[in-house]
Backbone as JSON, one array per atom type, in Angstrom:
{
  "sequence": "MKKSLIIFLLLAAPLAGAEQLVREFSGTGNTTTAQFTVEAPWLLDWRLDADYEQLTALDITLVEAHGQRHVGRVLHTKRKGNGLKKFEEGGTYQLRISSTLARWRIKIIQISEEESELYTPRGQ",
  "N": [[-0.17, -41.25, 10.59], [-0.46, -39.02, 12.25], [2.05, -37.9, 11.97], [1.97, -37.14, 9.21], [-0.06, -35.21, 9.29], [1.17, -33.21, 10.84], [3.36, -32.49, 9.15], [1.87, -31.53, 6.97], [0.67, -29.27, 8.18], [2.88, -27.72, 8.79], [3.86, -27.18, 6.24], [1.73, -25.83, 5.09], [1.43, -23.56, 6.68], [3.0, -21.19, 5.86], [1.49, -20.41, 3.63], [-0.89, -19.52, 4.64], [-0.91, -16.84, 5.32], [-0.82, -14.82, 2.95], [-0.12, -12.31, 2.39], [2.18, -9.95, 1.16], [4.99, -7.89, 1.23], [5.73, -5.64, -1.29], [7.02, -3.23, -2.09], [8.57, -0.49, -0.3], [8.38, 2.84, 0.65], [9.73, 5.9, 1.79], [9.98, 9.22, 3.12], [10.43, 12.82, 3.15], [9.7, 14.88, 1.52], [8.86, 15.99, -1.77], [8.43, 13.65, -4.4], [8.85, 11.25, -7.05], [8.22, 7.93, -7.01], [10.18, 4.88, -7.4], [9.49, 2.36, -9.88], [6.98, -0.17, -9.45], [5.58, -3.38, -9.49], [2.52, -4.99, -9.37], [-0.06, -7.45, -8.73], [-3.57, -7.74, -9.01], [-5.53, -8.41, -6.15], [-4.3, -5.52, -4.32], [-2.73, -3.58, -1.71], [-2.26, -0.15, -0.61], [-0.56, 0.99, 1.98], [-0.43, 3.61, 4.08], [1.25, 6.12, 6.05], [1.35, 9.09, 7.85], [3.28, 11.39, 9.49], [4.07, 14.21, 11.52], [5.57, 17.23, 12.9], [3.9, 19.26, 13.49], [0.5, 20.14, 14.02], [-1.02, 21.65, 12.32], [-0.71, 22.94, 8.97], [0.5, 20.81, 7.66], [0.63, 18.36, 5.04], [-0.29, 15.84, 2.66], [-0.17, 14.43, -0.47], [-0.98, 11.9, -2.7], [-0.53, 10.43, -5.82], [-1.41, 8.08, -8.18], [0.28, 6.71, -10.95], [0.6, 5.13, -14.2], [3.51, 3.34, -14.89], [4.64, 2.97, -17.42], [4.4, 5.14, -19.94], [3.26, 7.05, -18.31], [0.59, 7.54, -17.63], [-1.96, 9.1, -15.92], [-3.57, 7.7, -13.3], [-5.04, 8.17, -11.02], [-5.91, 10.16, -8.11], [-4.84, 9.07, -5.09], [-4.68, 9.74, -2.39], [-5.38, 12.51, -0.29], [-4.56, 14.5, 2.28], [-4.58, 16.57, 5.22], [-3.8, 16.02, 7.7], [-2.21, 14.34, 10.4], [-1.78, 10.84, 10.36], [-2.93, 7.5, 9.46], [-3.63, 4.84, 7.08], [-5.36, 2.59, 4.81], [-5.56, 1.7, 1.38], [-7.33, -0.08, -1.02], [-6.67, -1.79, -4.04], [-8.03, -2.92, -7.14], [-6.94, -3.5, -9.52], [-4.15, -4.71, -11.24], [-0.71, -4.0, -12.22], [2.09, -2.1, -13.54], [3.36, 0.47, -11.72], [3.88, 3.84, -10.5], [4.28, 6.16, -7.8], [3.37, 9.52, -7.35], [4.36, 11.76, -5.08], [3.58, 14.35, -2.91], [4.47, 16.37, -0.33], [4.12, 18.42, 2.63], [5.82, 19.76, 5.27], [6.07, 17.22, 6.59], [6.52, 13.74, 7.49], [6.56, 10.84, 5.68], [5.48, 7.4, 5.09], [5.22, 4.7, 2.95], [3.74, 1.67, 2.06], [3.61, -0.93, -0.24], [1.55, -3.56, -0.68], [1.03, -6.85, -1.52], [-1.87, -8.74, -1.71], [-3.97, -11.67, -1.17], [-6.97, -12.94, -2.86], [-8.68, -13.93, -0.87], [-7.83, -12.53, 1.4], [-8.46, -9.98, 0.55], [-11.16, -9.78, 0.71], [-11.52, -9.32, 3.38], [-11.1, -6.65, 3.76], [-12.98, -3.84, 4.04], [-14.52, -0.82, 3.0], [-14.5, 2.1, 5.05], [-17.25, 2.77, 7.12], [-19.03, 0.91, 6.14]],
  "CA": [[-1.23, -40.27, 10.28], [-0.13, -37.85, 13.02], [3.27, -37.28, 11.31], [1.51, -36.53, 7.97], [-0.75, -33.99, 9.66], [2.17, -32.21, 11.3], [4.03, -32.06, 7.98], [0.94, -30.69, 6.26], [0.46, -27.93, 8.85], [4.14, -26.93, 8.62], [3.92, -26.67, 4.83], [0.55, -24.9, 4.78], [1.47, -22.32, 7.43], [3.41, -19.96, 5.14], [0.48, -20.08, 2.69], [-2.07, -18.93, 5.33], [-0.83, -15.4, 5.32], [-0.24, -14.62, 1.6], [0.29, -10.91, 2.36], [3.58, -9.84, 0.8], [5.52, -6.53, 1.02], [6.27, -5.52, -2.58], [7.97, -2.09, -1.99], [8.37, 0.42, 0.79], [8.96, 4.11, 0.33], [9.6, 6.87, 2.88], [10.65, 10.52, 2.83], [9.91, 14.09, 3.79], [9.45, 15.91, 0.51], [8.2, 15.6, -3.0], [9.16, 12.64, -5.16], [8.17, 10.2, -7.83], [8.88, 6.68, -6.58], [10.61, 3.82, -8.33], [8.42, 1.54, -10.4], [6.67, -1.38, -8.74], [4.59, -4.19, -10.22], [1.59, -5.71, -8.49], [-1.2, -8.12, -9.31], [-4.77, -7.42, -8.22], [-5.75, -7.15, -5.47], [-3.19, -5.0, -3.58], [-2.97, -2.47, -0.73], [-1.39, 0.89, -0.35], [-0.62, 1.28, 3.36], [0.23, 4.94, 4.23], [1.4, 6.71, 7.36], [1.85, 10.44, 7.78], [3.67, 11.97, 10.77], [4.56, 15.57, 11.45], [5.78, 17.88, 14.17], [2.87, 20.29, 13.66], [-0.86, 19.69, 13.85], [-1.49, 22.32, 11.13], [0.3, 23.19, 7.93], [1.02, 19.55, 7.16], [-0.23, 17.84, 3.99], [0.25, 14.74, 1.86], [-0.92, 14.04, -1.69], [-0.4, 10.71, -3.41], [-1.13, 10.18, -7.11], [-1.02, 6.78, -8.88], [0.49, 6.75, -12.41], [1.16, 3.98, -14.83], [4.94, 3.53, -15.06], [4.95, 3.06, -18.82], [3.48, 6.09, -20.53], [2.96, 8.04, -17.29], [-0.83, 7.86, -17.66], [-2.53, 9.44, -14.6], [-4.6, 6.71, -12.94], [-5.98, 8.9, -10.11], [-5.44, 10.58, -6.8], [-4.99, 8.06, -4.09], [-4.9, 10.32, -1.06], [-5.12, 13.89, 0.02], [-4.88, 14.71, 3.7], [-3.88, 17.6, 5.89], [-3.83, 15.59, 9.11], [-1.36, 13.13, 10.68], [-2.61, 9.63, 10.49], [-2.57, 6.36, 8.58], [-4.75, 4.18, 6.46], [-5.16, 1.62, 3.76], [-6.42, 1.88, 0.16], [-7.27, -1.36, -1.71], [-6.81, -1.65, -5.45], [-8.54, -4.13, -7.76], [-6.3, -3.65, -10.8], [-2.73, -4.86, -11.16], [0.03, -3.27, -13.22], [3.33, -1.51, -13.14], [2.96, 1.83, -11.36], [4.75, 4.73, -9.7], [3.57, 7.11, -7.05], [3.83, 10.89, -7.22], [4.14, 12.14, -3.69], [3.81, 15.68, -2.58], [4.2, 16.58, 1.13], [4.45, 19.68, 3.24], [6.12, 19.61, 6.72], [5.65, 15.87, 6.97], [7.31, 12.48, 7.29], [5.62, 9.77, 5.23], [5.95, 6.07, 4.78], [4.14, 4.04, 2.17], [4.06, 0.28, 1.82], [2.84, -1.6, -1.27], [1.41, -4.92, -0.17], [0.3, -7.83, -2.43], [-2.7, -9.66, -0.97], [-4.73, -12.67, -1.88], [-8.38, -12.71, -2.98], [-9.3, -14.21, 0.39], [-7.5, -11.44, 2.28], [-9.09, -8.83, -0.01], [-12.53, -9.87, 1.24], [-11.49, -8.82, 4.75], [-11.03, -5.21, 3.76], [-14.2, -3.15, 3.58], [-14.42, 0.61, 3.21], [-15.0, 2.63, 6.29], [-18.69, 3.14, 7.11], [-19.86, -0.14, 5.66]],
  "C": [[-0.88, -38.98, 10.99], [1.03, -37.12, 12.37], [2.85, -36.59, 10.04], [0.76, -35.23, 8.25], [0.22, -32.86, 10.09], [2.92, -31.64, 10.1], [3.17, -31.15, 7.15], [0.8, -29.35, 6.82], [1.74, -27.09, 8.72], [4.22, -26.42, 7.27], [2.86, -25.68, 4.48], [0.66, -23.61, 5.52], [1.94, -21.09, 6.66], [2.38, -19.53, 4.11], [-0.72, -19.38, 3.33], [-2.03, -17.45, 5.19], [-0.07, -15.0, 4.0], [0.16, -13.14, 1.43], [1.77, -10.78, 2.17], [3.98, -8.36, 0.53], [6.21, -6.51, -0.38], [7.34, -4.43, -2.57], [7.58, -1.23, -0.76], [9.03, 1.72, 0.42], [8.76, 5.07, 1.54], [10.35, 8.15, 2.49], [9.99, 11.64, 3.56], [9.48, 15.16, 2.74], [8.67, 15.36, -0.62], [9.03, 14.67, -3.79], [8.25, 11.93, -6.04], [8.89, 8.93, -7.49], [9.38, 5.91, -7.74], [9.36, 3.03, -8.83], [8.22, 0.36, -9.52], [5.57, -2.12, -9.52], [3.81, -5.04, -9.22], [0.52, -6.41, -9.3], [-2.37, -7.7, -8.45], [-5.11, -8.66, -7.34], [-4.44, -6.76, -4.66], [-3.58, -3.84, -2.67], [-1.89, -1.4, -0.79], [-1.56, 1.24, 1.1], [0.18, 2.56, 3.65], [0.25, 5.37, 5.73], [1.98, 8.11, 7.18], [2.12, 10.98, 9.25], [4.25, 13.37, 10.58], [4.79, 16.15, 12.88], [4.73, 18.9, 14.47], [1.5, 19.66, 13.33], [-1.44, 20.36, 12.61], [-0.38, 22.5, 10.16], [0.88, 21.95, 7.32], [0.08, 19.08, 6.04], [0.5, 16.73, 3.27], [-0.75, 14.48, 0.73], [-0.19, 12.91, -2.36], [-1.22, 10.48, -4.68], [-0.55, 8.92, -7.69], [-0.89, 7.06, -10.42], [0.98, 5.48, -13.0], [2.66, 4.25, -15.18], [5.29, 3.72, -16.53], [3.93, 3.96, -19.47], [3.06, 7.19, -19.59], [1.5, 8.46, -17.26], [-1.27, 7.99, -16.17], [-3.65, 8.49, -14.34], [-5.58, 7.39, -11.92], [-5.27, 9.32, -8.81], [-5.78, 9.54, -5.81], [-5.33, 8.64, -2.72], [-4.59, 11.78, -1.09], [-5.52, 14.1, 1.44], [-4.05, 15.87, 4.23], [-3.79, 17.31, 7.35], [-2.87, 14.45, 9.23], [-2.32, 11.96, 10.75], [-2.08, 8.5, 9.64], [-3.8, 5.76, 8.08], [-4.35, 3.24, 5.36], [-6.1, 1.97, 2.56], [-6.23, 0.55, -0.62], [-7.52, -1.06, -3.18], [-7.18, -2.95, -6.09], [-7.92, -4.33, -9.15], [-4.81, -3.72, -10.63], [-2.07, -4.09, -12.3], [1.42, -2.88, -12.71], [3.11, 0.01, -12.93], [4.15, 2.52, -10.71], [3.79, 5.62, -8.89], [4.17, 8.48, -7.14], [3.44, 11.36, -5.86], [4.54, 13.62, -3.51], [3.53, 15.88, -1.07], [4.73, 17.9, 1.62], [4.68, 19.45, 4.76], [5.68, 18.31, 7.3], [6.65, 14.84, 6.72], [6.32, 11.45, 6.82], [6.31, 8.47, 4.97], [4.8, 5.37, 4.05], [4.65, 2.59, 1.89], [3.05, -0.21, 0.73], [2.73, -3.06, -0.91], [0.51, -5.73, -1.11], [-0.56, -8.68, -1.45], [-3.46, -10.63, -1.79], [-6.2, -12.27, -2.05], [-9.12, -12.88, -1.62], [-9.05, -13.05, 1.4], [-8.19, -10.14, 1.82], [-10.54, -8.71, 0.58], [-12.59, -9.32, 2.67], [-11.49, -7.33, 4.88], [-12.29, -4.56, 3.2], [-14.04, -1.63, 3.84], [-15.05, 1.04, 4.52], [-16.47, 3.08, 6.15], [-19.57, 2.03, 6.52], [-19.91, -1.31, 6.66]]
}
């Protein structure tokens, strides 16, 4: 019985954290990223760093990879920082990134429904 429990725990451990890095992008200028495919739900984890407190900016727009349909603006900031944005629709996408005097890093993370429930918007 004890041996069965240990084997079960060892096999179940990787399933406990279903969060999975799909793609990671980084840069300093303007670009359109490579395509990435995600299922709902998923996270966009962003970080903006700069040498200056002012004059820095980051804009991120989500577009469907096939047909280039504009899905919406994901982020607009003029301050260094980081954050998460949760999405409830899967698909094949690209990001259009525009930055000024900034270094940015973006991670696309696949999460499970259970993990999705842990993320609530700021102020709630």
